[in-house]
C-alpha positions in Angstrom: 0.0 0.0 0.0 1.5 3.3 -1.1 -0.5 5.2 1.5 1.2 3.3 4.4 4.6 3.6 2.9 4.1 7.4 2.5 2.9 7.7 6.1 5.8 5.6 7.5 8.2 7.8 5.5 6.7 10.9 6.9 6.9 9.6 10.5 10.6 8.7 10.0 11.3 12.1 8.6 9.8 13.7 11.7 11.7 11.4 14.0 15.0 11.9 12.1 14.6 15.7 12.4 14.8 15.5 16.2 18.1 16.2 18.0 19.6 13.5 20.2 18.6 12.4 22.8 15.1 13.3 21.8 15.3 11.1 18.6 16.4 8.0 20.5 13.8 8.7 23.2 11.1 8.8 20.6 12.3 5.5 19.1 12.3 3.9 22.6 8.8 5.2 23.2 7.7 3.8 19.8 9.3 0.4 20.6 7.4 0.2 23.9 4.2 1.3 22.2 4.4 -1.3 19.3 6.1 -3.9 21.5 8.8 -4.7 19.0 12.3 -3.4 18.2 12.6 -0.6 15.7 15.9 -1.6 13.9 15.1 -0.4 10.4 12.8 2.5 11.4 11.0 3.0 8.1 10.5 -0.7 7.4 9.5 -1.5 10.9 7.0 1.4 11.1 5.5 0.3 7.8 5.2 -3.3 9.0 3.5 -2.0 12.2 1.1 0.1 10.2 0.2 -2.7 7.9 -0.7 -4.9 10.9 -3.2 -2.4 12.3 -6.9 -2.4 11.7 -7.7 0.6 9.4 -9.6 2.4 12.1 -6.7 1.9 14.6 -4.2 2.9 11.9 -5.9 6.2 11.3 -6.2 6.8 15.1 -2.5 6.0 15.6 -1.3 8.1 12.7 -3.4 11.1 13.7 -2.0 11.1 17.3 1.6 10.1 16.3 1.7 12.9 13.7 0.4 15.5 16.2 2.9 14.3 18.8 5.9 14.3 16.5 5.0 17.6 14.9 4.9 19.2 18.3 8.2 17.6 19.3 9.8 18.8 16.1 8.7 22.4 16.9 10.7 22.2 20.2 13.4 19.6 19.6 14.4 19.5 15.9 18.0 19.9 14.9 17.1 23.1 13.0 15.3 24.7 16.0 18.2 23.9 18.3 20.7 25.2 15.8 18.7 28.5 15.6 18.5 28.8 19.4 22.3 28.1 19.7 23.1 30.9 17.2 20.8 33.3 19.0 22.2 32.9 22.5 22.0 29.4 23.7 19.4 26.6 23.9 16.5 27.5 26.2 17.5 31.1 26.5 14.6 33.5 25.7 15.4 36.6 23.7 14.1 39.7 25.4 12.5 42.3 23.1 13.0 45.8 24.4 9.6 47.5 25.2 8.5 49.7 22.4 10.3 47.5 19.8 8.5 45.8 17.0 
C-alpha cells in the first residue's frame, strides 16, 4: 500500500529531524508502544502500520503525527541550531519594550 509507505516515510522524517537524545527517546517510546524493536525504522513502522486495523491505523497516525510535529517544533535539529546561534538553547530573547 502506497499510503502506508508514505505515512511511514513521513513519520521517519519527523523522527529523524529530532536532535539527540530526543530522537532516541522517541524511538524507545515507539518500541514500547508497538512492543517490538525498531531496527530499520522506516521498514518497521511500515510493518506495524500494515498490521493495524484501518480504524486503529488512522487513530495511531493522527496522534503520532500530532505528537511528533509538536516535538519537532521544540526539539528539531534546526530549531536547536537556531537557538544556539541566538544565544543558547533555552534562553529566551528579550525584546525591548516599544520595539517591533
